[in-house]
C-alpha positions as a Markdown table, in Angstrom:
| # | Residue | x | y | z |
|---|---|---|---|---|
| 1 | Met | 114.7 | -59.1 | -103.8 |
| 2 | Lys | 113.1 | -55.8 | -105.0 |
| 3 | Asn | 109.4 | -55.9 | -104.7 |
| 4 | Lys | 107.2 | -54.0 | -107.4 |
| 5 | Tyr | 103.8 | -52.5 | -106.5 |
| 6 | Ile | 100.6 | -52.1 | -108.4 |
| 7 | Ile | 99.3 | -48.5 | -107.6 |
| 8 | Ile | 99.1 | -45.3 | -109.4 |
| 9 | Ser | 102.3 | -43.7 | -111.0 |
| 10 | Ala | 103.9 | -40.9 | -109.1 |
| 11 | Leu | 104.7 | -39.2 | -112.2 |
| 12 | Ile | 101.7 | -36.9 | -112.9 |
| 13 | Leu | 103.3 | -34.3 | -115.0 |
| 14 | Thr | 103.6 | -31.8 | -112.5 |
| 15 | Gly | 105.8 | -33.7 | -110.0 |
| 16 | Val | 109.2 | -35.3 | -110.0 |
| 17 | Phe | 109.8 | -38.6 | -111.7 |
| 18 | Asn | 109.2 | -41.7 | -109.9 |
| 19 | Gln | 112.2 | -43.9 | -108.7 |
| 20 | Ser | 110.7 | -46.7 | -110.4 |
| 21 | Cys | 109.2 | -47.2 | -113.7 |
| 22 | Ser | 105.9 | -46.1 | -113.7 |
| 23 | Asp | 104.3 | -49.2 | -115.5 |
| 24 | Asp | 105.1 | -51.2 | -112.3 |
| 25 | Phe | 102.1 | -49.5 | -110.7 |
| 26 | Ile | 98.2 | -49.6 | -111.1 |
| 27 | Asp | 95.4 | -48.5 | -108.8 |
| 28 | Val | 92.9 | -51.4 | -108.0 |
| 29 | Ala | 91.1 | -49.6 | -105.2 |
| 30 | Pro | 91.0 | -45.8 | -104.1 |
| 31 | Thr | 93.7 | -46.6 | -101.1 |
| 32 | Gln | 95.2 | -49.9 | -102.0 |
| 33 | Gln | 98.4 | -51.2 | -103.3 |
| 34 | Val | 99.3 | -54.8 | -104.4 |
| 35 | Ser | 102.3 | -56.4 | -105.2 |
| 36 | Ala | 102.8 | -57.2 | -109.1 |
| 37 | Glu | 103.2 | -60.9 | -108.1 |
| 38 | Asp | 99.7 | -60.8 | -106.5 |
| 39 | Leu | 98.1 | -59.6 | -109.7 |
| 40 | Ser | 96.6 | -63.0 | -110.0 |
| 41 | Leu | 94.3 | -62.3 | -107.1 |
| 42 | Tyr | 92.5 | -59.9 | -109.4 |
| 43 | Asn | 92.2 | -62.5 | -112.1 |
| 44 | Asn | 88.3 | -62.6 | -111.8 |
| 45 | Asn | 85.2 | -60.6 | -112.5 |
| 46 | Ala | 85.4 | -58.6 | -109.0 |
| 47 | Gly | 89.2 | -57.9 | -109.6 |
| 48 | Ala | 88.5 | -56.8 | -113.2 |
| 49 | Thr | 85.9 | -54.4 | -112.0 |
| 50 | Ser | 87.8 | -53.0 | -109.0 |
| 51 | Phe | 90.4 | -51.6 | -111.8 |
| 52 | Val | 87.6 | -49.4 | -113.3 |
| 53 | Asn | 85.9 | -48.6 | -110.0 |
| 54 | Ser | 89.2 | -47.0 | -109.1 |
| 55 | Ile | 88.7 | -44.5 | -111.8 |
| 56 | Tyr | 85.3 | -43.6 | -110.6 |
| 57 | Ala | 86.6 | -43.1 | -107.1 |
| 58 | Lys | 88.9 | -40.7 | -108.5 |
| 59 | Phe | 86.0 | -38.2 | -109.1 |
| 60 | Leu | 85.2 | -38.1 | -105.4 |
| 61 | Asp | 88.6 | -36.4 | -104.6 |
| 62 | Trp | 88.9 | -33.0 | -103.4 |
| 63 | Asp | 91.3 | -31.9 | -105.8 |
| 64 | Met | 89.1 | -33.5 | -108.8 |
| 65 | Ser | 85.5 | -32.4 | -108.1 |
| 66 | Thr | 85.6 | -29.9 | -105.4 |
| 67 | Phe | 87.3 | -26.4 | -104.5 |
| 68 | Ser | 89.5 | -26.1 | -107.7 |
| 69 | Trp | 87.0 | -27.4 | -109.9 |
| 70 | Ile | 84.2 | -25.1 | -108.5 |
| 71 | Gly | 86.4 | -22.4 | -108.6 |
| 72 | Val | 87.5 | -22.6 | -112.2 |
| 73 | Thr | 84.0 | -23.4 | -113.5 |
| 74 | Ser | 81.6 | -21.3 | -111.4 |
| 75 | Ile | 83.5 | -18.5 | -109.6 |
| 76 | Thr | 85.2 | -17.1 | -112.7 |
| 77 | Ser | 82.0 | -16.9 | -114.3 |
| 78 | Asp | 79.1 | -14.5 | -114.2 |
| 79 | Asp | 77.0 | -17.1 | -112.2 |
| 80 | Ala | 79.1 | -17.1 | -109.3 |
| 81 | Asp | 80.7 | -14.9 | -106.9 |
| 82 | Lys | 83.7 | -16.0 | -104.3 |
| 83 | Gly | 81.0 | -15.8 | -101.5 |
| 84 | Ser | 82.2 | -16.8 | -98.1 |
| 85 | Thr | 83.4 | -13.7 | -96.1 |
| 86 | Pro | 85.9 | -11.0 | -97.5 |
| 87 | Gly | 88.8 | -12.2 | -95.3 |
| 88 | Asp | 88.5 | -15.8 | -96.3 |
| 89 | Thr | 90.0 | -16.0 | -99.9 |
| 90 | Gly | 89.5 | -19.9 | -100.2 |
| 91 | Ser | 93.4 | -19.9 | -101.2 |
| 92 | Asp | 92.8 | -18.4 | -104.6 |
| 93 | Lys | 89.2 | -18.1 | -105.3 |
| 94 | Asp | 89.1 | -14.5 | -104.7 |
| 95 | Ile | 92.0 | -14.5 | -107.6 |
| 96 | Leu | 89.5 | -16.6 | -109.7 |
| 97 | Asp | 86.8 | -14.4 | -109.2 |
| 98 | Ala | 88.7 | -11.4 | -110.2 |
| 99 | Leu | 90.3 | -13.2 | -113.5 |
| 100 | Thr | 93.9 | -12.2 | -112.1 |
| 101 | Phe | 94.9 | -15.4 | -112.1 |
| 102 | Thr | 98.5 | -16.6 | -113.1 |
| 103 | Pro | 100.2 | -19.9 | -113.8 |
| 104 | Ser | 100.9 | -20.2 | -110.2 |
| 105 | Thr | 97.3 | -20.1 | -109.2 |
| 106 | Pro | 97.0 | -23.3 | -107.2 |
| 107 | Ser | 93.6 | -24.2 | -108.6 |
| 108 | Phe | 94.9 | -24.9 | -111.9 |
| 109 | Glu | 97.3 | -27.2 | -111.0 |
| 110 | Ser | 95.1 | -29.4 | -108.9 |
| 111 | Leu | 92.7 | -29.6 | -112.0 |
| 112 | Phe | 95.6 | -30.5 | -114.3 |
| 113 | Ser | 97.0 | -33.2 | -112.0 |
| 114 | Ser | 93.9 | -34.6 | -110.6 |
| 115 | Asn | 92.7 | -35.3 | -114.1 |
| 116 | Tyr | 96.0 | -36.7 | -115.2 |
| 117 | Gln | 95.8 | -39.0 | -112.2 |
| 118 | Gly | 92.6 | -40.1 | -113.2 |
| 119 | Ile | 93.8 | -40.7 | -117.1 |
| 120 | Asn | 96.4 | -42.7 | -115.6 |
| 121 | Arg | 94.1 | -44.8 | -113.9 |
| 122 | Cys | 92.2 | -45.4 | -117.2 |
| 123 | Asn | 95.2 | -46.2 | -119.0 |
| 124 | Gln | 96.3 | -48.7 | -116.4 |
| 125 | Ala | 92.8 | -50.4 | -116.5 |
| 126 | Leu | 93.1 | -50.6 | -120.2 |
| 127 | Lys | 96.4 | -52.4 | -120.1 |
| 128 | Tyr | 95.5 | -54.8 | -117.5 |
| 129 | Leu | 92.1 | -55.9 | -118.1 |
| 130 | Pro | 93.3 | -57.9 | -121.2 |
| 131 | Gln | 95.6 | -59.9 | -118.9 |
| 132 | Leu | 92.8 | -61.1 | -116.7 |
| 133 | Asp | 92.1 | -64.3 | -118.5 |
| 134 | Lys | 89.9 | -65.6 | -115.8 |
| 135 | Ala | 87.4 | -62.6 | -116.0 |
| 136 | Asp | 84.4 | -62.6 | -118.1 |
| 137 | Thr | 85.1 | -61.3 | -121.6 |
| 138 | Asn | 81.6 | -59.6 | -122.0 |
| 139 | Leu | 82.4 | -58.0 | -118.6 |
| 140 | Lys | 85.8 | -56.8 | -119.7 |
| 141 | Thr | 84.6 | -55.4 | -123.0 |
| 142 | Arg | 82.3 | -53.2 | -121.0 |
| 143 | Leu | 84.8 | -52.3 | -118.4 |
| 144 | Ala | 87.1 | -51.1 | -121.3 |
| 145 | Gly | 84.4 | -49.1 | -122.7 |
| 146 | Glu | 83.8 | -47.5 | -119.1 |
| 147 | Ala | 87.5 | -46.6 | -119.1 |
| 148 | Lys | 87.5 | -45.1 | -122.6 |
| 149 | Phe | 84.5 | -42.9 | -121.6 |
| 150 | Leu | 85.9 | -41.6 | -118.6 |
| 151 | Arg | 89.3 | -40.8 | -120.1 |
| 152 | Ala | 87.5 | -39.1 | -122.9 |
| 153 | Phe | 85.5 | -37.1 | -119.9 |
| 154 | Met | 88.6 | -36.1 | -118.3 |
| 155 | Tyr | 90.4 | -34.9 | -121.7 |
| 156 | Phe | 87.4 | -32.9 | -122.5 |
| 157 | Thr | 87.8 | -31.1 | -119.3 |
| 158 | Leu | 91.5 | -30.5 | -119.9 |
| 159 | Val | 91.2 | -29.4 | -123.5 |
| 160 | Arg | 88.5 | -27.0 | -122.6 |
| 161 | Ser | 90.6 | -25.7 | -119.8 |
| 162 | Phe | 94.0 | -25.5 | -121.2 |
| 163 | Gly | 93.4 | -25.9 | -125.1 |
| 164 | Gly | 96.2 | -28.5 | -126.1 |
| 165 | Val | 97.8 | -30.8 | -123.5 |
| 166 | Pro | 100.0 | -33.8 | -123.4 |
| 167 | Leu | 98.4 | -36.8 | -124.9 |
| 168 | Val | 99.2 | -39.8 | -122.5 |
| 169 | Asp | 97.4 | -42.6 | -124.1 |
| 170 | His | 99.2 | -45.6 | -122.3 |
| 171 | Val | 100.9 | -46.4 | -118.9 |
| 172 | Pro | 104.1 | -44.3 | -119.2 |
| 173 | Thr | 107.4 | -46.0 | -118.8 |
| 174 | Ser | 110.7 | -44.0 | -117.9 |
| 175 | Ser | 111.8 | -44.3 | -121.6 |
| 176 | Asp | 112.6 | -41.1 | -123.3 |
| 177 | Ala | 109.8 | -41.5 | -125.8 |
| 178 | Asp | 107.4 | -41.8 | -122.7 |
| 179 | Val | 109.0 | -38.8 | -120.9 |
| 180 | Glu | 108.7 | -36.9 | -124.0 |
| 181 | Met | 105.1 | -38.0 | -124.5 |
| 182 | Gln | 104.0 | -36.6 | -120.9 |
| 183 | Leu | 105.9 | -33.4 | -121.2 |
| 184 | Thr | 104.8 | -32.2 | -124.7 |
| 185 | Arg | 101.7 | -30.6 | -125.6 |
| 186 | Lys | 99.7 | -32.0 | -128.5 |
| 187 | Ser | 97.5 | -29.7 | -130.3 |
| 188 | Lys | 93.8 | -28.8 | -129.3 |
| 189 | Glu | 92.6 | -30.5 | -132.5 |
| 190 | Glu | 94.6 | -33.7 | -131.7 |
| 191 | Ile | 93.4 | -34.0 | -128.4 |
| 192 | Tyr | 89.7 | -33.6 | -129.8 |
| 193 | Ala | 90.4 | -36.4 | -132.3 |
| 194 | Phe | 91.5 | -38.5 | -129.2 |
| 195 | Ile | 88.3 | -37.9 | -127.4 |
| 196 | Glu | 86.1 | -38.7 | -130.4 |
| 197 | Lys | 87.9 | -42.0 | -130.9 |
| 198 | Asp | 87.7 | -42.8 | -127.4 |
| 199 | Leu | 83.7 | -42.1 | -127.2 |
| 200 | Ile | 83.1 | -43.9 | -130.3 |
| 201 | Glu | 84.6 | -47.0 | -129.1 |
| 202 | Ala | 83.0 | -46.8 | -125.7 |
| 203 | Ala | 79.5 | -46.2 | -127.2 |
| 204 | Ala | 80.3 | -49.6 | -129.3 |
| 205 | Ala | 81.2 | -51.5 | -125.9 |
| 206 | Leu | 79.0 | -50.0 | -123.6 |
| 207 | Pro | 75.0 | -51.1 | -122.8 |
| 208 | Asp | 72.2 | -49.2 | -122.5 |
| 209 | Arg | 71.6 | -47.9 | -119.0 |
| 210 | Thr | 68.7 | -50.2 | -118.5 |
| 211 | Ala | 71.4 | -53.1 | -118.3 |
| 212 | Tyr | 72.7 | -51.7 | -114.9 |
| 213 | Gly | 70.9 | -52.5 | -111.6 |
| 214 | Gly | 71.9 | -52.5 | -108.2 |
| 215 | Ala | 75.4 | -51.3 | -107.2 |
| 216 | Asp | 75.8 | -50.7 | -110.9 |
| 217 | Ile | 73.5 | -47.8 | -111.5 |
| 218 | Gly | 75.2 | -44.8 | -112.5 |
| 219 | Arg | 78.0 | -46.3 | -114.5 |
| 220 | Ala | 78.8 | -45.0 | -117.9 |
| 221 | Ser | 76.3 | -46.4 | -120.5 |
| 222 | Lys | 75.9 | -46.2 | -124.3 |
| 223 | Gly | 73.6 | -43.3 | -123.9 |
| 224 | Ala | 76.2 | -41.4 | -122.0 |
| 225 | Ala | 78.9 | -42.0 | -124.6 |
| 226 | His | 76.6 | -40.6 | -127.2 |
| 227 | Ala | 75.7 | -37.6 | -125.2 |
| 228 | Leu | 79.1 | -36.7 | -124.4 |
| 229 | Leu | 80.2 | -37.1 | -128.1 |
| 230 | Ala | 77.4 | -34.8 | -129.1 |
| 231 | Lys | 78.7 | -32.2 | -126.8 |
| 232 | Val | 82.2 | -32.8 | -128.0 |
| 233 | Tyr | 81.1 | -32.4 | -131.5 |
| 234 | Leu | 79.1 | -29.1 | -130.5 |
| 235 | Tyr | 82.0 | -27.5 | -129.2 |
| 236 | Gln | 83.8 | -28.0 | -132.3 |
| 237 | Lys | 81.1 | -26.6 | -134.3 |
| 238 | Lys | 80.4 | -30.1 | -136.2 |
| 239 | Tyr | 76.7 | -29.7 | -136.1 |
| 240 | Gln | 75.5 | -32.2 | -138.2 |
| 241 | Leu | 77.6 | -34.8 | -136.3 |
| 242 | Ala | 76.3 | -33.5 | -132.9 |
| 243 | Ile | 72.9 | -34.0 | -134.3 |
| 244 | Asp | 73.4 | -37.6 | -135.3 |
| 245 | Gln | 74.8 | -38.3 | -131.7 |
| 246 | Cys | 71.8 | -36.7 | -129.9 |
| 247 | Asn | 69.6 | -38.8 | -131.9 |
| 248 | Leu | 71.2 | -41.7 | -130.4 |
| 249 | Val | 70.5 | -40.6 | -127.1 |
| 250 | Thr | 67.2 | -42.5 | -126.5 |
| 251 | Gly | 65.1 | -43.9 | -123.5 |
| 252 | Tyr | 65.4 | -40.7 | -121.6 |
| 253 | Ser | 63.0 | -38.1 | -120.5 |
| 254 | Leu | 62.6 | -34.8 | -118.7 |
| 255 | Thr | 61.6 | -34.8 | -115.1 |
| 256 | Pro | 58.5 | -33.2 | -114.4 |
| 257 | Asn | 59.3 | -31.2 | -111.7 |
| 258 | Phe | 63.0 | -29.3 | -112.0 |
| 259 | Ile | 63.7 | -29.3 | -108.3 |
| 260 | Asp | 63.1 | -33.1 | -108.0 |
| 261 | Ile | 66.2 | -33.8 | -110.2 |
| 262 | Tyr | 68.5 | -32.6 | -107.3 |
| 263 | Lys | 67.1 | -34.2 | -104.6 |
| 264 | Val | 68.4 | -37.7 | -103.4 |
| 265 | Ser | 65.4 | -39.2 | -104.9 |
| 266 | Gly | 66.0 | -37.9 | -108.2 |
| 267 | Glu | 69.5 | -39.1 | -108.8 |
| 268 | Asn | 69.9 | -41.4 | -111.8 |
| 269 | Asn | 66.2 | -40.8 | -112.9 |
| 270 | Ala | 64.9 | -40.8 | -116.2 |
| 271 | Glu | 66.5 | -37.6 | -117.1 |
| 272 | Ser | 69.9 | -38.5 | -115.9 |
| 273 | Ile | 72.5 | -39.5 | -118.4 |
| 274 | Phe | 75.7 | -39.2 | -116.4 |
| 275 | Glu | 76.6 | -38.1 | -112.8 |
| 276 | Ile | 79.2 | -38.6 | -110.3 |
| 277 | Gln | 77.7 | -40.7 | -107.3 |
| 278 | Gly | 78.0 | -39.5 | -103.9 |
| 279 | Ser | 77.0 | -41.7 | -101.1 |
| 280 | Gly | 76.6 | -40.3 | -97.5 |
| 281 | Ile | 76.0 | -43.8 | -96.1 |
| 282 | Glu | 79.7 | -45.2 | -96.4 |
| 283 | Thr | 82.6 | -43.1 | -95.0 |
| 284 | Gly | 84.7 | -41.9 | -97.7 |
| 285 | Lys | 82.2 | -42.6 | -100.7 |
| 286 | Gly | 81.0 | -39.0 | -100.9 |
| 287 | Ile | 82.5 | -36.3 | -103.1 |
| 288 | Gln | 84.8 | -34.8 | -100.7 |
| 289 | Gln | 83.2 | -31.7 | -99.3 |
| 290 | Tyr | 81.5 | -30.8 | -102.3 |
| 291 | Thr | 78.4 | -29.8 | -100.2 |
| 292 | Gln | 80.3 | -28.3 | -97.2 |
| 293 | Val | 82.2 | -26.0 | -99.4 |
| 294 | Gln | 79.2 | -24.6 | -101.1 |
| 295 | Gly | 76.8 | -24.7 | -97.8 |
| 296 | Ala | 75.2 | -21.6 | -96.1 |
| 297 | Arg | 77.7 | -19.8 | -94.0 |
| 298 | Gly | 76.9 | -18.0 | -90.7 |
| 299 | Thr | 74.6 | -18.4 | -87.8 |
| 300 | Gly | 72.4 | -21.3 | -88.8 |
| 301 | Gly | 74.3 | -22.4 | -91.8 |
| 302 | Trp | 76.2 | -25.5 | -92.3 |
| 303 | Gly | 79.0 | -24.7 | -94.6 |
| 304 | Trp | 81.9 | -22.4 | -95.8 |
| 305 | Gly | 79.6 | -20.2 | -98.0 |
| 306 | Phe | 82.0 | -20.2 | -101.3 |
| 307 | Asn | 80.4 | -20.2 | -105.0 |
| 308 | Thr | 77.5 | -18.0 | -104.4 |
| 309 | Pro | 75.0 | -17.3 | -107.0 |
| 310 | Thr | 75.4 | -13.8 | -108.5 |
| 311 | Gln | 72.8 | -10.9 | -108.4 |
| 312 | Asn | 73.2 | -11.1 | -112.2 |
| 313 | Leu | 71.9 | -14.7 | -112.2 |
| 314 | Phe | 69.1 | -14.3 | -110.2 |
| 315 | Asp | 68.0 | -11.4 | -112.4 |
| 316 | Ala | 68.2 | -13.3 | -115.3 |
| 317 | Tyr | 65.7 | -16.0 | -113.8 |
| 318 | Thr | 63.5 | -13.3 | -112.8 |
| 319 | Ala | 63.5 | -11.2 | -115.9 |
| 320 | Glu | 62.3 | -14.6 | -117.9 |
| 321 | Gly | 59.3 | -15.2 | -115.3 |
| 322 | Asp | 61.5 | -18.3 | -114.3 |
| 323 | Thr | 60.9 | -18.7 | -110.6 |
| 324 | Glu | 60.8 | -22.4 | -110.7 |
| 325 | Arg | 64.3 | -22.9 | -111.9 |
| 326 | Arg | 65.5 | -20.0 | -109.9 |
| 327 | Asp | 64.0 | -21.3 | -106.5 |
| 328 | Ala | 65.5 | -24.7 | -107.3 |
| 329 | Thr | 69.0 | -23.2 | -108.1 |
| 330 | Ile | 69.5 | -20.3 | -105.6 |
| 331 | Ile | 69.1 | -20.7 | -101.9 |
| 332 | Arg | 68.0 | -17.1 | -100.3 |
| 333 | Arg | 68.5 | -15.9 | -96.8 |
| 334 | Gly | 65.3 | -16.8 | -94.9 |
| 335 | Met | 64.1 | -19.1 | -97.4 |
| 336 | Thr | 62.4 | -22.7 | -96.5 |
| 337 | Leu | 64.1 | -25.6 | -98.2 |
| 338 | Tyr | 62.3 | -28.3 | -99.7 |
| 339 | Asp | 62.7 | -30.5 | -96.4 |
| 340 | Gly | 61.4 | -27.9 | -94.1 |
| 341 | Arg | 65.1 | -26.3 | -93.2 |
| 342 | Val | 64.9 | -22.7 | -92.6 |
| 343 | Val | 68.1 | -20.5 | -93.9 |
| 344 | Gly | 68.8 | -18.2 | -91.3 |
| 345 | Ser | 67.9 | -14.4 | -92.1 |
| 346 | Asp | 71.4 | -13.5 | -90.9 |
| 347 | Ala | 73.5 | -15.7 | -93.1 |
| 348 | Asp | 76.7 | -14.2 | -94.2 |
| 349 | Asn | 75.9 | -14.3 | -98.1 |
| 350 | Glu | 72.4 | -13.8 | -99.7 |
| 351 | Tyr | 72.5 | -16.4 | -102.0 |
| 352 | Tyr | 73.8 | -20.0 | -102.0 |
| 353 | Asn | 73.9 | -23.0 | -104.6 |
| 354 | Tyr | 70.7 | -25.1 | -104.0 |
| 355 | Lys | 72.0 | -27.8 | -106.3 |
| 356 | Ala | 74.7 | -28.7 | -104.0 |
| 357 | Tyr | 72.5 | -29.1 | -101.0 |
| 358 | Ser | 72.3 | -32.3 | -99.4 |
| 359 | Ser | 69.2 | -32.7 | -96.9 |
| 360 | Ser | 70.5 | -35.7 | -94.9 |
| 361 | Tyr | 74.1 | -34.9 | -94.5 |
| 362 | Thr | 74.5 | -31.2 | -94.6 |
| 363 | Thr | 77.4 | -30.8 | -92.3 |
| 364 | Gln | 79.5 | -34.0 | -93.3 |
| 365 | Ser | 82.3 | -33.9 | -95.4 |
| 366 | Ser | 81.1 | -36.8 | -97.6 |
| 367 | Thr | 77.7 | -36.4 | -98.4 |
| 368 | Asp | 74.9 | -38.3 | -100.5 |
| 369 | Thr | 75.0 | -35.3 | -103.3 |
| 370 | Asn | 75.7 | -36.3 | -106.8 |
| 371 | Ile | 77.0 | -34.0 | -109.6 |
| 372 | Arg | 74.7 | -34.1 | -112.6 |
| 373 | Tyr | 77.0 | -33.9 | -115.5 |
| 374 | Leu | 74.8 | -34.9 | -118.4 |
| 375 | Arg | 71.0 | -34.6 | -118.5 |
| 376 | Tyr | 68.7 | -35.1 | -121.2 |
| 377 | Ala | 67.6 | -31.4 | -121.2 |
| 378 | Glu | 71.1 | -30.7 | -122.3 |
| 379 | Val | 70.9 | -33.3 | -125.1 |
| 380 | Leu | 67.6 | -31.4 | -126.3 |
| 381 | Leu | 69.4 | -27.9 | -126.3 |
| 382 | Ile | 72.7 | -29.4 | -128.0 |
| 383 | Lys | 70.3 | -30.5 | -131.0 |
| 384 | Ala | 68.3 | -27.3 | -131.0 |
| 385 | Glu | 71.6 | -25.2 | -131.1 |
| 386 | Ala | 73.3 | -27.6 | -133.9 |
| 387 | Leu | 69.9 | -27.5 | -136.0 |
| 388 | Asn | 69.8 | -23.8 | -135.6 |
| 389 | Glu | 73.5 | -23.2 | -136.6 |
| 390 | Leu | 72.6 | -25.7 | -139.8 |
| 391 | Gly | 69.8 | -23.0 | -140.8 |
| 392 | Gln | 67.0 | -25.6 | -139.4 |
| 393 | Thr | 65.4 | -23.1 | -137.1 |
| 394 | Ser | 61.7 | -24.2 | -137.2 |
| 395 | Thr | 62.8 | -27.7 | -136.4 |
| 396 | Ala | 65.0 | -26.5 | -133.7 |
| 397 | Ile | 62.4 | -24.5 | -131.8 |
| 398 | Pro | 60.3 | -27.2 | -130.3 |
| 399 | Leu | 63.4 | -28.7 | -128.7 |
| 400 | Leu | 63.9 | -25.6 | -126.7 |
| 401 | Asn | 60.4 | -25.1 | -125.9 |
| 402 | Gln | 60.2 | -28.8 | -124.4 |
| 403 | Val | 62.9 | -27.5 | -121.8 |
| 404 | Arg | 60.9 | -24.4 | -121.3 |
| 405 | Thr | 57.7 | -25.9 | -120.7 |
| 406 | Arg | 59.2 | -28.3 | -118.1 |
| 407 | Ala | 60.3 | -25.0 | -116.3 |
| 408 | Asn | 56.6 | -23.6 | -116.7 |
| 409 | Ile | 57.5 | -20.6 | -118.8 |
| 410 | Ala | 56.1 | -19.6 | -121.8 |
| 411 | Asn | 57.3 | -21.0 | -125.4 |
| 412 | Thr | 60.2 | -18.7 | -127.0 |
| 413 | Thr | 59.1 | -15.9 | -129.0 |
| 414 | Ala | 62.4 | -16.0 | -131.2 |
| 415 | Thr | 61.6 | -16.9 | -134.8 |
| 416 | Thr | 64.9 | -16.2 | -136.6 |
| 417 | Gln | 68.3 | -17.9 | -136.6 |
| 418 | Ser | 70.0 | -14.8 | -134.6 |
| 419 | Thr | 67.5 | -14.7 | -131.9 |
| 420 | Leu | 66.8 | -18.3 | -131.4 |
| 421 | Arg | 70.6 | -18.6 | -131.1 |
| 422 | Thr | 70.7 | -16.1 | -128.1 |
| 423 | Ala | 67.6 | -17.8 | -126.7 |
| 424 | Ile | 69.3 | -21.3 | -126.6 |
| 425 | Trp | 72.4 | -19.7 | -125.1 |
| 426 | Lys | 70.4 | -17.9 | -122.5 |
| 427 | Glu | 68.2 | -21.2 | -121.9 |
| 428 | Arg | 71.7 | -23.1 | -121.3 |
| 429 | Arg | 72.5 | -20.7 | -118.7 |
| 430 | Leu | 69.0 | -21.1 | -116.6 |
| 431 | Glu | 68.7 | -24.6 | -117.2 |
| 432 | Leu | 72.5 | -25.6 | -116.5 |
| 433 | Ala | 73.6 | -23.1 | -114.0 |
| 434 | Phe | 76.0 | -24.4 | -111.3 |
| 435 | Glu | 76.7 | -27.7 | -113.2 |
| 436 | His | 80.1 | -26.6 | -114.4 |
| 437 | Asp | 79.6 | -25.4 | -117.8 |
| 438 | Arg | 78.9 | -21.8 | -117.7 |
| 439 | Trp | 82.4 | -20.5 | -118.1 |
| 440 | Phe | 83.1 | -22.9 | -120.9 |
| 441 | Asp | 79.9 | -21.9 | -122.8 |
| 442 | Leu | 80.8 | -18.1 | -122.5 |
| 443 | Val | 84.1 | -19.1 | -124.0 |
| 444 | Arg | 82.7 | -21.2 | -126.9 |
| 445 | Thr | 80.1 | -18.9 | -128.0 |
| 446 | Gly | 82.0 | -15.6 | -127.8 |
| 447 | Gln | 79.8 | -14.1 | -124.9 |
| 448 | Ala | 82.6 | -14.1 | -122.4 |
| 449 | Gln | 84.2 | -10.7 | -122.6 |
| 450 | Ser | 80.2 | -8.8 | -122.8 |
| 451 | Ala | 78.6 | -11.2 | -120.2 |
| 452 | Leu | 81.5 | -10.9 | -117.8 |
| 453 | Ala | 81.6 | -7.2 | -118.4 |
| 454 | Ala | 78.0 | -7.0 | -117.1 |
| 455 | Asn | 79.1 | -8.9 | -114.0 |
| 456 | Gly | 82.0 | -6.4 | -113.1 |
| 457 | Lys | 84.9 | -8.5 | -114.6 |
| 458 | Thr | 87.3 | -7.9 | -117.2 |
| 459 | Phe | 87.8 | -10.8 | -120.0 |
| 460 | Ile | 90.9 | -10.2 | -122.0 |
| 461 | Val | 90.1 | -11.5 | -125.5 |
| 462 | Gly | 93.1 | -13.4 | -126.8 |
| 463 | Lys | 94.2 | -14.7 | -123.2 |
| 464 | His | 91.2 | -15.6 | -121.2 |
| 465 | Glu | 89.8 | -18.1 | -123.5 |
| 466 | Val | 91.9 | -20.9 | -122.2 |
| 467 | Phe | 93.4 | -21.1 | -118.5 |
| 468 | Pro | 97.1 | -20.8 | -118.0 |
| 469 | Leu | 99.0 | -24.1 | -117.6 |
| 470 | Pro | 100.5 | -24.9 | -114.2 |
| 471 | Gln | 104.0 | -23.4 | -113.8 |
| 472 | Arg | 105.1 | -26.5 | -112.3 |
| 473 | Phe | 104.4 | -28.4 | -115.5 |
| 474 | Ile | 106.0 | -25.6 | -117.5 |
| 475 | Thr | 109.2 | -25.7 | -115.4 |
| 476 | Glu | 109.3 | -29.8 | -115.5 |
| 477 | Ala | 108.7 | -29.7 | -119.3 |
| 478 | Lys | 111.9 | -27.9 | -120.0 |
| 479 | Gly | 111.1 | -26.2 | -123.3 |
| 480 | Arg | 109.0 | -29.2 | -124.4 |
| 481 | Ser | 105.6 | -27.1 | -123.9 |
| 482 | Ala | 105.1 | -23.4 | -124.2 |
| 483 | Gln | 102.7 | -21.5 | -122.0 |
| 484 | Asn | 99.6 | -20.2 | -123.1 |
| 485 | Pro | 99.4 | -16.9 | -124.7 |
| 486 | Gly | 99.2 | -13.8 | -122.4 |
| 487 | Tyr | 100.4 | -15.7 | -119.2 |
């Protein structure tokens, strides 16, 4: 008799079709598969939780959060250079740095397929959780909210990166309709509408972060859903809706000392709204090589030296008199770090990413570094930007100044809508450098061509606003989906 298994679908949009129906498969743990007949073993609170834990685990993967993601969000931008050594291309990081990428550039396939793998885990959790009738009803409601938040998070990554993409909203089978679903792009507007719906439903189902304790600290909360929805609305220029969501993000405050955010002691602190959890204590529980890839390279170094801060970024901090955030964001040759480590004066690169640094697990592939994705400082800046765009400039200024005061720099001198707009965009760069937003900020605000030209890069208007869809997907789609213009 043929056994059926519960694990992730092999059809991840860029691969060949699985031999069996993909709805026979689901993840319950990062590396575990269970026969369908044994699903009853998961019909309890721990089993229900394990379905959603597998989604969080996806964010620890190399393809999801490390080399490709760093490349497409930072190395492409004016905040970072490829780094490393001239002879080490990092597979395609030199191409990303030069903005000469194509549909065959490997990082885009990793970005695309890893997020759909995560989305598939979300869909599977949402399918199977209602079947676990011996698990606590309130717990299942919360877990479904987490799955919807994480699914929205991944679709937000995809729509910002590629524009319209396939909308896979349930576990696919091998039916013709589901094949069409997986290989046919929806419009950008349809994807955003789906993201909004998921986040509204997630916010209704999730608790405040104070409800989480112990091993649950860091799980998606009501505040995270509202904050991400505010950001989603900002990207669509739905400014009043963004403000409304910002107003629902309560119970958070700015960390007094900026650098403390990025220490282990600052993880999940009062400013943290959502971050990916990396643990160096348990093997395999850290974000795979996130620290190692970006660590100082050369004599006395501890890493590969990729994603190095640009001189342009260093100078932007200095010009603003912003030494506190500069020295918490950029490691320099010869610098003494917060834990007493001295960076060699002969390191291969002049600058490195301080926000990726791990003090205790510097050379290990899995470290205790978390990726900070949503912070209260960004909520203040989202609200300030939205208010200013609606002509409420005087109300927006104090929000911007809260962020500047924490950085120990003077209040903004901007007084008009135009000058405040520029000031807020600049503040986002200095506050959020290396937190995987800079490229998308440049594109959404129309600054990309001029900002990248100032860093020696050529941004082609009408092309580079989105990345190319992976060639393997276009080939697999067989005419159902068209490539982005210019590629």
